[in-house]
PQR file with spaces between the fields and no chain letter, atoms N, CA, C, O and H, PARSE charges and radii, in Angstrom:
ATOM       1  N    MET     1      52.575 -150.128   25.430 -0.4000 1.5000
ATOM       2  CA   MET     1      53.466 -148.997   25.527 -0.0000 2.0000
ATOM       3  C    MET     1      54.939 -149.415   25.606  0.5500 1.7000
ATOM       4  O    MET     1      55.821 -148.606   25.316 -0.5500 1.4000
ATOM       5  N    ALA     2      55.209 -150.622   25.980 -0.4000 1.5000
ATOM       6  CA   ALA     2      56.608 -151.044   26.091 -0.0000 2.0000
ATOM       7  C    ALA     2      57.300 -151.013   24.736  0.5500 1.7000
ATOM       8  O    ALA     2      58.495 -150.729   24.650 -0.5500 1.4000
ATOM       9  H    ALA     2      54.493 -151.279   26.216  0.4000 1.0000
ATOM      10  N    HIS     3      56.548 -151.305   23.679 -0.4000 1.5000
ATOM      11  CA   HIS     3      57.133 -151.288   22.342 -0.0000 2.0000
ATOM      12  C    HIS     3      57.502 -149.863   21.935  0.5500 1.7000
ATOM      13  O    HIS     3      58.551 -149.657   21.324 -0.5500 1.4000
ATOM      14  H    HIS     3      55.578 -151.535   23.749  0.4000 1.0000
ATOM      15  N    GLY     4      56.672 -148.884   22.257 -0.4000 1.5000
ATOM      16  CA   GLY     4      56.942 -147.484   21.936 -0.0000 2.0000
ATOM      17  C    GLY     4      58.166 -146.970   22.672  0.5500 1.7000
ATOM      18  O    GLY     4      58.963 -146.222   22.105 -0.5500 1.4000
ATOM      19  H    GLY     4      55.820 -149.052   22.753  0.4000 1.0000
ATOM      20  N    GLN     5      58.322 -147.360   23.919 -0.4000 1.5000
ATOM      21  CA   GLN     5      59.473 -146.938   24.701 -0.0000 2.0000
ATOM      22  C    GLN     5      60.755 -147.555   24.145  0.5500 1.7000
ATOM      23  O    GLN     5      61.791 -146.892   24.108 -0.5500 1.4000
ATOM      24  H    GLN     5      57.674 -147.968   24.380  0.4000 1.0000
ATOM      25  N    LEU     6      60.698 -148.791   23.723 -0.4000 1.5000
ATOM      26  CA   LEU     6      61.862 -149.454   23.154 -0.0000 2.0000
ATOM      27  C    LEU     6      62.303 -148.762   21.878  0.5500 1.7000
ATOM      28  O    LEU     6      63.502 -148.621   21.637 -0.5500 1.4000
ATOM      29  H    LEU     6      59.856 -149.329   23.753  0.4000 1.0000
ATOM      30  N    THR     7      61.368 -148.332   21.066 -0.4000 1.5000
ATOM      31  CA   THR     7      61.686 -147.627   19.827 -0.0000 2.0000
ATOM      32  C    THR     7      62.367 -146.301   20.124  0.5500 1.7000
ATOM      33  O    THR     7      63.334 -145.944   19.451 -0.5500 1.4000
ATOM      34  H    THR     7      60.394 -148.446   21.263  0.4000 1.0000
ATOM      35  N    LEU     8      61.886 -145.567   21.114 -0.4000 1.5000
ATOM      36  CA   LEU     8      62.494 -144.290   21.475 -0.0000 2.0000
ATOM      37  C    LEU     8      63.907 -144.482   22.007  0.5500 1.7000
ATOM      38  O    LEU     8      64.797 -143.694   21.688 -0.5500 1.4000
ATOM      39  H    LEU     8      61.101 -145.857   21.661  0.4000 1.0000
ATOM      40  N    GLU     9      64.126 -145.507   22.804 -0.4000 1.5000
ATOM      41  CA   GLU     9      65.463 -145.754   23.335 -0.0000 2.0000
ATOM      42  C    GLU     9      66.431 -146.132   22.222  0.5500 1.7000
ATOM      43  O    GLU     9      67.595 -145.734   22.253 -0.5500 1.4000
ATOM      44  H    GLU     9      63.403 -146.148   23.063  0.4000 1.0000
ATOM      45  N    ARG    10      65.967 -146.888   21.248 -0.4000 1.5000
ATOM      46  CA   ARG    10      66.812 -147.282   20.114 -0.0000 2.0000
ATOM      47  C    ARG    10      67.164 -146.063   19.268  0.5500 1.7000
ATOM      48  O    ARG    10      68.298 -145.942   18.806 -0.5500 1.4000
ATOM      49  H    ARG    10      65.021 -147.211   21.222  0.4000 1.0000
ATOM      50  N    GLU    11      66.206 -145.154   19.058 -0.4000 1.5000
ATOM      51  CA   GLU    11      66.482 -143.929   18.301 -0.0000 2.0000
ATOM      52  C    GLU    11      67.486 -143.056   19.035  0.5500 1.7000
ATOM      53  O    GLU    11      68.378 -142.479   18.413 -0.5500 1.4000
ATOM      54  H    GLU    11      65.284 -145.251   19.434  0.4000 1.0000
ATOM      55  N    ARG    12      67.351 -142.954   20.350 -0.4000 1.5000
ATOM      56  CA   ARG    12      68.272 -142.144   21.140 -0.0000 2.0000
ATOM      57  C    ARG    12      69.676 -142.735   21.100  0.5500 1.7000
ATOM      58  O    ARG    12      70.653 -141.998   20.970 -0.5500 1.4000
ATOM      59  H    ARG    12      66.627 -143.423   20.855  0.4000 1.0000
ATOM      60  N    ALA    13      69.784 -144.034   21.208 -0.4000 1.5000
ATOM      61  CA   ALA    13      71.094 -144.684   21.145 -0.0000 2.0000
ATOM      62  C    ALA    13      71.728 -144.503   19.767  0.5500 1.7000
ATOM      63  O    ALA    13      72.933 -144.277   19.661 -0.5500 1.4000
ATOM      64  H    ALA    13      68.990 -144.633   21.314  0.4000 1.0000
ATOM      65  N    GLY    14      70.930 -144.600   18.726 -0.4000 1.5000
ATOM      66  CA   GLY    14      71.442 -144.383   17.376 -0.0000 2.0000
ATOM      67  C    GLY    14      71.922 -142.959   17.174  0.5500 1.7000
ATOM      68  O    GLY    14      72.931 -142.732   16.507 -0.5500 1.4000
ATOM      69  H    GLY    14      69.951 -144.783   18.812  0.4000 1.0000
ATOM      70  N    ARG    15      71.213 -142.005   17.740 -0.4000 1.5000
ATOM      71  CA   ARG    15      71.630 -140.596   17.637 -0.0000 2.0000
ATOM      72  C    ARG    15      72.935 -140.366   18.380  0.5500 1.7000
ATOM      73  O    ARG    15      73.803 -139.649   17.882 -0.5500 1.4000
ATOM      74  H    ARG    15      70.394 -142.190   18.282  0.4000 1.0000
ATOM      75  N    LEU    16      73.093 -140.951   19.546 -0.4000 1.5000
ATOM      76  CA   LEU    16      74.341 -140.792   20.293 -0.0000 2.0000
ATOM      77  C    LEU    16      75.519 -141.427   19.567  0.5500 1.7000
ATOM      78  O    LEU    16      76.624 -140.885   19.587 -0.5500 1.4000
ATOM      79  H    LEU    16      72.388 -141.533   19.950  0.4000 1.0000
ATOM      80  N    VAL    17      75.296 -142.554   18.936 -0.4000 1.5000
ATOM      81  CA   VAL    17      76.352 -143.189   18.149 -0.0000 2.0000
ATOM      82  C    VAL    17      76.740 -142.293   16.978  0.5500 1.7000
ATOM      83  O    VAL    17      77.924 -142.136   16.680 -0.5500 1.4000
ATOM      84  H    VAL    17      74.398 -142.994   18.920  0.4000 1.0000
ATOM      85  N    ASN    18      75.753 -141.709   16.318 -0.4000 1.5000
ATOM      86  CA   ASN    18      76.011 -140.808   15.202 -0.0000 2.0000
ATOM      87  C    ASN    18      76.834 -139.598   15.654  0.5500 1.7000
ATOM      88  O    ASN    18      77.780 -139.203   14.972 -0.5500 1.4000
ATOM      89  H    ASN    18      74.791 -141.837   16.560  0.4000 1.0000
ATOM      90  N    LEU    19      76.485 -139.019   16.778 -0.4000 1.5000
ATOM      91  CA   LEU    19      77.244 -137.872   17.294 -0.0000 2.0000
ATOM      92  C    LEU    19      78.661 -138.281   17.685  0.5500 1.7000
ATOM      93  O    LEU    19      79.608 -137.530   17.453 -0.5500 1.4000
ATOM      94  H    LEU    19      75.717 -139.340   17.332  0.4000 1.0000
ATOM      95  N    GLY    20      78.811 -139.454   18.270 -0.4000 1.5000
ATOM      96  CA   GLY    20      80.141 -139.931   18.636 -0.0000 2.0000
ATOM      97  C    GLY    20      81.024 -140.174   17.424  0.5500 1.7000
ATOM      98  O    GLY    20      82.221 -139.887   17.454 -0.5500 1.4000
ATOM      99  H    GLY    20      78.042 -140.064   18.458  0.4000 1.0000
ATOM     100  N    ILE    21      80.440 -140.700   16.363 -0.4000 1.5000
ATOM     101  CA   ILE    21      81.210 -140.917   15.135 -0.0000 2.0000
ATOM     102  C    ILE    21      81.679 -139.586   14.573  0.5500 1.7000
ATOM     103  O    ILE    21      82.831 -139.465   14.155 -0.5500 1.4000
ATOM     104  H    ILE    21      79.468 -140.934   16.339  0.4000 1.0000
ATOM     105  N    ARG    22      80.814 -138.595   14.555 -0.4000 1.5000
ATOM     106  CA   ARG    22      81.203 -137.267   14.052 -0.0000 2.0000
ATOM     107  C    ARG    22      82.306 -136.664   14.918  0.5500 1.7000
ATOM     108  O    ARG    22      83.239 -136.055   14.394 -0.5500 1.4000
ATOM     109  H    ARG    22      79.878 -138.693   14.894  0.4000 1.0000
ATOM     110  N    PHE    23      82.210 -136.827   16.231 -0.4000 1.5000
ATOM     111  CA   PHE    23      83.218 -136.286   17.132 -0.0000 2.0000
ATOM     112  C    PHE    23      84.581 -136.932   16.884  0.5500 1.7000
ATOM     113  O    PHE    23      85.570 -136.227   16.682 -0.5500 1.4000
ATOM     114  H    PHE    23      81.453 -137.323   16.657  0.4000 1.0000
ATOM     115  N    PHE    24      84.641 -138.245   16.897 -0.4000 1.5000
ATOM     116  CA   PHE    24      85.925 -138.928   16.783 -0.0000 2.0000
ATOM     117  C    PHE    24      86.518 -138.829   15.382  0.5500 1.7000
ATOM     118  O    PHE    24      87.740 -138.768   15.241 -0.5500 1.4000
ATOM     119  H    PHE    24      83.838 -138.817   17.061  0.4000 1.0000
ATOM     120  N    LEU    25      85.690 -138.810   14.350 -0.4000 1.5000
ATOM     121  CA   LEU    25      86.219 -138.651   12.999 -0.0000 2.0000
ATOM     122  C    LEU    25      86.790 -137.251   12.816  0.5500 1.7000
ATOM     123  O    LEU    25      87.820 -137.089   12.162 -0.5500 1.4000
ATOM     124  H    LEU    25      84.698 -138.859   14.465  0.4000 1.0000
ATOM     125  N    SER    26      86.151 -136.257   13.372 -0.4000 1.5000
ATOM     126  CA   SER    26      86.680 -134.899   13.297 -0.0000 2.0000
ATOM     127  C    SER    26      88.002 -134.786   14.048  0.5500 1.7000
ATOM     128  O    SER    26      88.924 -134.116   13.582 -0.5500 1.4000
ATOM     129  H    SER    26      85.314 -136.389   13.903  0.4000 1.0000
ATOM     130  N    ALA    27      88.099 -135.426   15.192 -0.4000 1.5000
ATOM     131  CA   ALA    27      89.355 -135.397   15.948 -0.0000 2.0000
ATOM     132  C    ALA    27      90.470 -136.098   15.181  0.5500 1.7000
ATOM     133  O    ALA    27      91.615 -135.646   15.205 -0.5500 1.4000
ATOM     134  H    ALA    27      87.350 -135.969   15.570  0.4000 1.0000
ATOM     135  N    ALA    28      90.151 -137.187   14.507 -0.4000 1.5000
ATOM     136  CA   ALA    28      91.164 -137.905   13.730 -0.0000 2.0000
ATOM     137  C    ALA    28      91.575 -137.119   12.494  0.5500 1.7000
ATOM     138  O    ALA    28      92.747 -137.130   12.117 -0.5500 1.4000
ATOM     139  H    ALA    28      89.221 -137.554   14.487  0.4000 1.0000
ATOM     140  N    LEU    29      90.630 -136.439   11.859 -0.4000 1.5000
ATOM     141  CA   LEU    29      90.955 -135.661   10.667 -0.0000 2.0000
ATOM     142  C    LEU    29      91.793 -134.434   10.979  0.5500 1.7000
ATOM     143  O    LEU    29      92.412 -133.871   10.077 -0.5500 1.4000
ATOM     144  H    LEU    29      89.678 -136.431   12.165  0.4000 1.0000
ATOM     145  N    THR    30      91.829 -134.009   12.228 -0.4000 1.5000
ATOM     146  CA   THR    30      92.671 -132.881   12.614 -0.0000 2.0000
ATOM     147  C    THR    30      94.139 -133.202   12.417  0.5500 1.7000
ATOM     148  O    THR    30      94.935 -132.301   12.152 -0.5500 1.4000
ATOM     149  H    THR    30      91.327 -134.467   12.961  0.4000 1.0000
ATOM     150  N    ALA    31      94.511 -134.456   12.541 -0.4000 1.5000
ATOM     151  CA   ALA    31      95.914 -134.855   12.397 -0.0000 2.0000
ATOM     152  C    ALA    31      96.374 -134.886   10.940  0.5500 1.7000
ATOM     153  O    ALA    31      97.576 -134.837   10.680 -0.5500 1.4000
ATOM     154  H    ALA    31      93.864 -135.188   12.757  0.4000 1.0000
ATOM     155  N    GLY    32      95.454 -134.966    9.997 -0.4000 1.5000
ATOM     156  CA   GLY    32      95.825 -135.032    8.587 -0.0000 2.0000
ATOM     157  C    GLY    32      96.297 -133.687    8.067  0.5500 1.7000
ATOM     158  O    GLY    32      95.631 -132.671    8.267 -0.5500 1.4000
ATOM     159  H    GLY    32      94.477 -135.006   10.209  0.4000 1.0000
ATOM     160  N    GLN    33      97.438 -133.677    7.403 -0.4000 1.5000
ATOM     161  CA   GLN    33      98.001 -132.434    6.875 -0.0000 2.0000
ATOM     162  C    GLN    33      98.352 -132.590    5.407  0.5500 1.7000
ATOM     163  O    GLN    33      98.619 -133.695    4.934 -0.5500 1.4000
ATOM     164  H    GLN    33      97.978 -134.503    7.241  0.4000 1.0000
ATOM     165  N    THR    34      98.351 -131.481    4.694 -0.4000 1.5000
ATOM     166  CA   THR    34      98.798 -131.475    3.311 -0.0000 2.0000
ATOM     167  C    THR    34     100.300 -131.219    3.280  0.5500 1.7000
ATOM     168  O    THR    34     100.925 -131.032    4.324 -0.5500 1.4000
ATOM     169  H    THR    34      98.134 -130.583    5.079  0.4000 1.0000
ATOM     170  N    ALA    35     100.873 -131.211    2.088 -0.4000 1.5000
ATOM     171  CA   ALA    35     102.322 -131.020    1.953 -0.0000 2.0000
ATOM     172  C    ALA    35     102.775 -129.662    2.480  0.5500 1.7000
ATOM     173  O    ALA    35     103.907 -129.536    2.949 -0.5500 1.4000
ATOM     174  H    ALA    35     100.365 -131.364    1.240  0.4000 1.0000
ATOM     175  N    GLY    36     101.934 -128.662    2.415 -0.4000 1.5000
ATOM     176  CA   GLY    36     102.302 -127.330    2.891 -0.0000 2.0000
ATOM     177  C    GLY    36     102.143 -127.146    4.395  0.5500 1.7000
ATOM     178  O    GLY    36     102.483 -126.085    4.919 -0.5500 1.4000
ATOM     179  H    GLY    36     101.015 -128.765    2.034  0.4000 1.0000
ATOM     180  N    GLY    37     101.643 -128.134    5.088 -0.4000 1.5000
ATOM     181  CA   GLY    37     101.478 -128.038    6.536 -0.0000 2.0000
ATOM     182  C    GLY    37     100.083 -127.638    6.973  0.5500 1.7000
ATOM     183  O    GLY    37      99.803 -127.570    8.170 -0.5500 1.4000
ATOM     184  H    GLY    37     101.366 -128.995    4.663  0.4000 1.0000
ATOM     185  N    ALA    38      99.198 -127.371    6.012 -0.4000 1.5000
ATOM     186  CA   ALA    38      97.831 -126.999    6.377 -0.0000 2.0000
ATOM     187  C    ALA    38      97.026 -128.256    6.721  0.5500 1.7000
ATOM     188  O    ALA    38      97.328 -129.352    6.250 -0.5500 1.4000
ATOM     189  H    ALA    38      99.425 -127.427    5.040  0.4000 1.0000
ATOM     190  N    ALA    39      96.009 -128.073    7.544 -0.4000 1.5000
ATOM     191  CA   ALA    39      95.157 -129.196    7.952 -0.0000 2.0000
ATOM     192  C    ALA    39      93.697 -128.855    7.660  0.5500 1.7000
ATOM     193  O    ALA    39      92.949 -128.550    8.589 -0.5500 1.4000
ATOM     194  H    ALA    39      95.764 -127.183    7.926  0.4000 1.0000
ATOM     195  N    PRO    40      93.267 -128.898    6.388 -0.5600 1.5000
ATOM     196  CA   PRO    40      91.903 -128.468    6.039  0.2800 2.0000
ATOM     197  C    PRO    40      90.844 -129.552    6.184  0.5500 1.7000
ATOM     198  O    PRO    40      89.659 -129.268    6.009 -0.5500 1.4000
ATOM     199  N    PHE    41      91.229 -130.774    6.497 -0.4000 1.5000
ATOM     200  CA   PHE    41      90.268 -131.878    6.465 -0.0000 2.0000
ATOM     201  C    PHE    41      89.241 -131.792    7.585  0.5500 1.7000
ATOM     202  O    PHE    41      88.057 -132.031    7.347 -0.5500 1.4000
ATOM     203  H    PHE    41      92.192 -131.005    6.639  0.4000 1.0000
ATOM     204  N    ALA    42      89.655 -131.461    8.779 -0.4000 1.5000
ATOM     205  CA   ALA    42      88.711 -131.339    9.894 -0.0000 2.0000
ATOM     206  C    ALA    42      87.768 -130.163    9.666  0.5500 1.7000
ATOM     207  O    ALA    42      86.582 -130.250    9.983 -0.5500 1.4000
ATOM     208  H    ALA    42      90.617 -131.266    8.972  0.4000 1.0000
ATOM     209  N    LEU    43      88.283 -129.071    9.121 -0.4000 1.5000
ATOM     210  CA   LEU    43      87.427 -127.920    8.836 -0.0000 2.0000
ATOM     211  C    LEU    43      86.374 -128.272    7.803  0.5500 1.7000
ATOM     212  O    LEU    43      85.217 -127.869    7.927 -0.5500 1.4000
ATOM     213  H    LEU    43      89.246 -129.001    8.864  0.4000 1.0000
ATOM     214  N    GLY    44      86.766 -129.021    6.788 -0.4000 1.5000
ATOM     215  CA   GLY    44      85.799 -129.467    5.785 -0.0000 2.0000
ATOM     216  C    GLY    44      84.752 -130.390    6.378  0.5500 1.7000
ATOM     217  O    GLY    44      83.577 -130.308    6.019 -0.5500 1.4000
ATOM     218  H    GLY    44      87.705 -129.348    6.688  0.4000 1.0000
ATOM     219  N    TRP    45      85.164 -131.264    7.279 -0.4000 1.5000
ATOM     220  CA   TRP    45      84.228 -132.185    7.923 -0.0000 2.0000
ATOM     221  C    TRP    45      83.226 -131.427    8.801  0.5500 1.7000
ATOM     222  O    TRP    45      82.037 -131.746    8.816 -0.5500 1.4000
ATOM     223  H    TRP    45      86.118 -131.331    7.570  0.4000 1.0000
ATOM     224  N    VAL    46      83.719 -130.419    9.533 -0.4000 1.5000
ATOM     225  CA   VAL    46      82.831 -129.618   10.381 -0.0000 2.0000
ATOM     226  C    VAL    46      81.841 -128.857    9.508  0.5500 1.7000
ATOM     227  O    VAL    46      80.660 -128.762    9.841 -0.5500 1.4000
ATOM     228  H    VAL    46      84.685 -130.159    9.521  0.4000 1.0000
ATOM     229  N    SER    47      82.318 -128.317    8.396 -0.4000 1.5000
ATOM     230  CA   SER    47      81.427 -127.585    7.492 -0.0000 2.0000
ATOM     231  C    SER    47      80.379 -128.508    6.892  0.5500 1.7000
ATOM     232  O    SER    47      79.223 -128.111    6.747 -0.5500 1.4000
ATOM     233  H    SER    47      83.277 -128.394    8.125  0.4000 1.0000
ATOM     234  N    ALA    48      80.755 -129.718    6.546 -0.4000 1.5000
ATOM     235  CA   ALA    48      79.816 -130.663    5.958 -0.0000 2.0000
ATOM     236  C    ALA    48      78.819 -131.198    6.981  0.5500 1.7000
ATOM     237  O    ALA    48      77.735 -131.648    6.608 -0.5500 1.4000
ATOM     238  H    ALA    48      81.694 -130.040    6.664  0.4000 1.0000
ATOM     239  N    ALA    49      79.169 -131.155    8.267 -0.4000 1.5000
ATOM     240  CA   ALA    49      78.267 -131.658    9.304 -0.0000 2.0000
ATOM     241  C    ALA    49      77.025 -130.794    9.432  0.5500 1.7000
ATOM     242  O    ALA    49      75.962 -131.293    9.799 -0.5500 1.4000
ATOM     243  H    ALA    49      80.049 -130.790    8.570  0.4000 1.0000
ATOM     244  N    GLY    50      77.142 -129.507    9.134 -0.4000 1.5000
ATOM     245  CA   GLY    50      75.992 -128.620    9.166 -0.0000 2.0000
ATOM     246  C    GLY    50      75.671 -128.123   10.566  0.5500 1.7000
ATOM     247  O    GLY    50      76.416 -128.383   11.511 -0.5500 1.4000
ATOM     248  H    GLY    50      78.006 -129.101    8.835  0.4000 1.0000
ATOM     249  N    PRO    51      74.567 -127.411   10.695 -0.5600 1.5000
ATOM     250  CA   PRO    51      74.188 -126.853   11.984  0.2800 2.0000
ATOM     251  C    PRO    51      73.547 -127.893   12.897  0.5500 1.7000
ATOM     252  O    PRO    51      73.207 -128.995   12.465 -0.5500 1.4000
ATOM     253  N    GLY    52      73.394 -127.535   14.125 -0.4000 1.5000
ATOM     254  CA   GLY    52      72.724 -128.421   15.075 -0.0000 2.0000
ATOM     255  C    GLY    52      73.695 -129.252   15.878  0.5500 1.7000
ATOM     256  O    GLY    52      74.878 -128.930   15.986 -0.5500 1.4000
ATOM     257  H    GLY    52      73.670 -126.640   14.476  0.4000 1.0000
ATOM     258  N    ALA    53      73.179 -130.318   16.434 -0.4000 1.5000
ATOM     259  CA   ALA    53      73.976 -131.170   17.317 -0.0000 2.0000
ATOM     260  C    ALA    53      75.105 -131.862   16.561  0.5500 1.7000
ATOM     261  O    ALA    53      76.186 -132.065   17.113 -0.5500 1.4000
ATOM     262  H    ALA    53      72.218 -130.579   16.346  0.4000 1.0000
ATOM     263  N    GLU    54      74.862 -132.229   15.296 -0.4000 1.5000
ATOM     264  CA   GLU    54      75.895 -132.897   14.508 -0.0000 2.0000
ATOM     265  C    GLU    54      77.081 -131.971   14.285  0.5500 1.7000
ATOM     266  O    GLU    54      78.230 -132.387   14.434 -0.5500 1.4000
ATOM     267  H    GLU    54      73.983 -132.064   14.847  0.4000 1.0000
ATOM     268  N    GLY    55      76.813 -130.727   13.932 -0.4000 1.5000
ATOM     269  CA   GLY    55      77.883 -129.752   13.731 -0.0000 2.0000
ATOM     270  C    GLY    55      78.620 -129.434   15.016  0.5500 1.7000
ATOM     271  O    GLY    55      79.838 -129.253   15.008 -0.5500 1.4000
ATOM     272  H    GLY    55      75.880 -130.389   13.811  0.4000 1.0000
ATOM     273  N    LEU    56      77.898 -129.364   16.108 -0.4000 1.5000
ATOM     274  CA   LEU    56      78.522 -129.099   17.397 -0.0000 2.0000
ATOM     275  C    LEU    56      79.427 -130.247   17.819  0.5500 1.7000
ATOM     276  O    LEU    56      80.504 -130.012   18.368 -0.5500 1.4000
ATOM     277  H    LEU    56      76.909 -129.510   16.114  0.4000 1.0000
ATOM     278  N    ALA    57      79.008 -131.483   17.570 -0.4000 1.5000
ATOM     279  CA   ALA    57      79.846 -132.639   17.899 -0.0000 2.0000
ATOM     280  C    ALA    57      81.101 -132.652   17.050  0.5500 1.7000
ATOM     281  O    ALA    57      82.183 -132.959   17.550 -0.5500 1.4000
ATOM     282  H    ALA    57      78.133 -131.674   17.124  0.4000 1.0000
ATOM     283  N    ALA    58      80.970 -132.321   15.759 -0.4000 1.5000
ATOM     284  CA   ALA    58      82.136 -132.279   14.884 -0.0000 2.0000
ATOM     285  C    ALA    58      83.086 -131.150   15.287  0.5500 1.7000
ATOM     286  O    ALA    58      84.303 -131.328   15.258 -0.5500 1.4000
ATOM     287  H    ALA    58      80.091 -132.071   15.354  0.4000 1.0000
ATOM     288  N    LEU    59      82.547 -130.010   15.658 -0.4000 1.5000
ATOM     289  CA   LEU    59      83.380 -128.884   16.087 -0.0000 2.0000
ATOM     290  C    LEU    59      84.099 -129.202   17.392  0.5500 1.7000
ATOM     291  O    LEU    59      85.271 -128.862   17.552 -0.5500 1.4000
ATOM     292  H    LEU    59      81.558 -129.866   15.682  0.4000 1.0000
ATOM     293  N    ALA    60      83.417 -129.843   18.312 -0.4000 1.5000
ATOM     294  CA   ALA    60      84.055 -130.247   19.574 -0.0000 2.0000
ATOM     295  C    ALA    60      85.163 -131.258   19.323  0.5500 1.7000
ATOM     296  O    ALA    60      86.194 -131.226   19.995 -0.5500 1.4000
ATOM     297  H    ALA    60      82.464 -130.119   18.182  0.4000 1.0000
ATOM     298  N    GLY    61      84.962 -132.151   18.367 -0.4000 1.5000
ATOM     299  CA   GLY    61      86.002 -133.111   18.020 -0.0000 2.0000
ATOM     300  C    GLY    61      87.218 -132.434   17.402  0.5500 1.7000
ATOM     301  O    GLY    61      88.354 -132.829   17.666 -0.5500 1.4000
ATOM     302  H    GLY    61      84.124 -132.177   17.821  0.4000 1.0000
ATOM     303  N    ALA    62      86.980 -131.405   16.574 -0.4000 1.5000
ATOM     304  CA   ALA    62      88.097 -130.667   15.986 -0.0000 2.0000
ATOM     305  C    ALA    62      88.895 -129.941   17.074  0.5500 1.7000
ATOM     306  O    ALA    62      90.125 -129.916   17.033 -0.5500 1.4000
ATOM     307  H    ALA    62      86.057 -131.084   16.359  0.4000 1.0000
ATOM     308  N    PHE    63      88.200 -129.358   18.031 -0.4000 1.5000
ATOM     309  CA   PHE    63      88.898 -128.693   19.139 -0.0000 2.0000
ATOM     310  C    PHE    63      89.684 -129.695   19.980  0.5500 1.7000
ATOM     311  O    PHE    63      90.818 -129.429   20.376 -0.5500 1.4000
ATOM     312  H    PHE    63      87.201 -129.377   18.063  0.4000 1.0000
ATOM     313  N    ALA    64      89.079 -130.835   20.245 -0.4000 1.5000
ATOM     314  CA   ALA    64      89.770 -131.864   21.041 -0.0000 2.0000
ATOM     315  C    ALA    64      90.976 -132.413   20.291  0.5500 1.7000
ATOM     316  O    ALA    64      92.013 -132.675   20.901 -0.5500 1.4000
ATOM     317  H    ALA    64      88.157 -131.050   19.923  0.4000 1.0000
ATOM     318  N    GLY    65      90.857 -132.592   18.980 -0.4000 1.5000
ATOM     319  CA   GLY    65      91.980 -133.070   18.183 -0.0000 2.0000
ATOM     320  C    GLY    65      93.106 -132.063   18.095  0.5500 1.7000
ATOM     321  O    GLY    65      94.278 -132.439   18.072 -0.5500 1.4000
ATOM     322  H    GLY    65      90.015 -132.380   18.485  0.4000 1.0000
ATOM     323  N    ALA    66      92.761 -130.783   18.046 -0.4000 1.5000
ATOM     324  CA   ALA    66      93.780 -129.742   17.990 -0.0000 2.0000
ATOM     325  C    ALA    66      94.503 -129.591   19.314  0.5500 1.7000
ATOM     326  O    ALA    66      95.675 -129.216   19.351 -0.5500 1.4000
ATOM     327  H    ALA    66      91.808 -130.478   18.065  0.4000 1.0000
ATOM     328  N    ALA    67      93.807 -129.882   20.391 -0.4000 1.5000
ATOM     329  CA   ALA    67      94.435 -129.764   21.717 -0.0000 2.0000
ATOM     330  C    ALA    67      95.343 -130.932   21.932  0.5500 1.7000
ATOM     331  O    ALA    67      95.975 -131.037   22.984 -0.5500 1.4000
ATOM     332  H    ALA    67      92.855 -130.187   20.361  0.4000 1.0000
């Protein structure tokens, strides 16, 4: 059973890393602006993240970047 537990912990750690990447990339993309002053990059990233935990992490990153 130790091998099964190790696999689950590795999957959980990988999922947390994935969510963290989505959060921080969304926060960084909030700073990017076009020539007209609009900042559509974070919105596009949140839309591409889709529903679920990934989308929620990207949306939270966009809010944190805007703040």
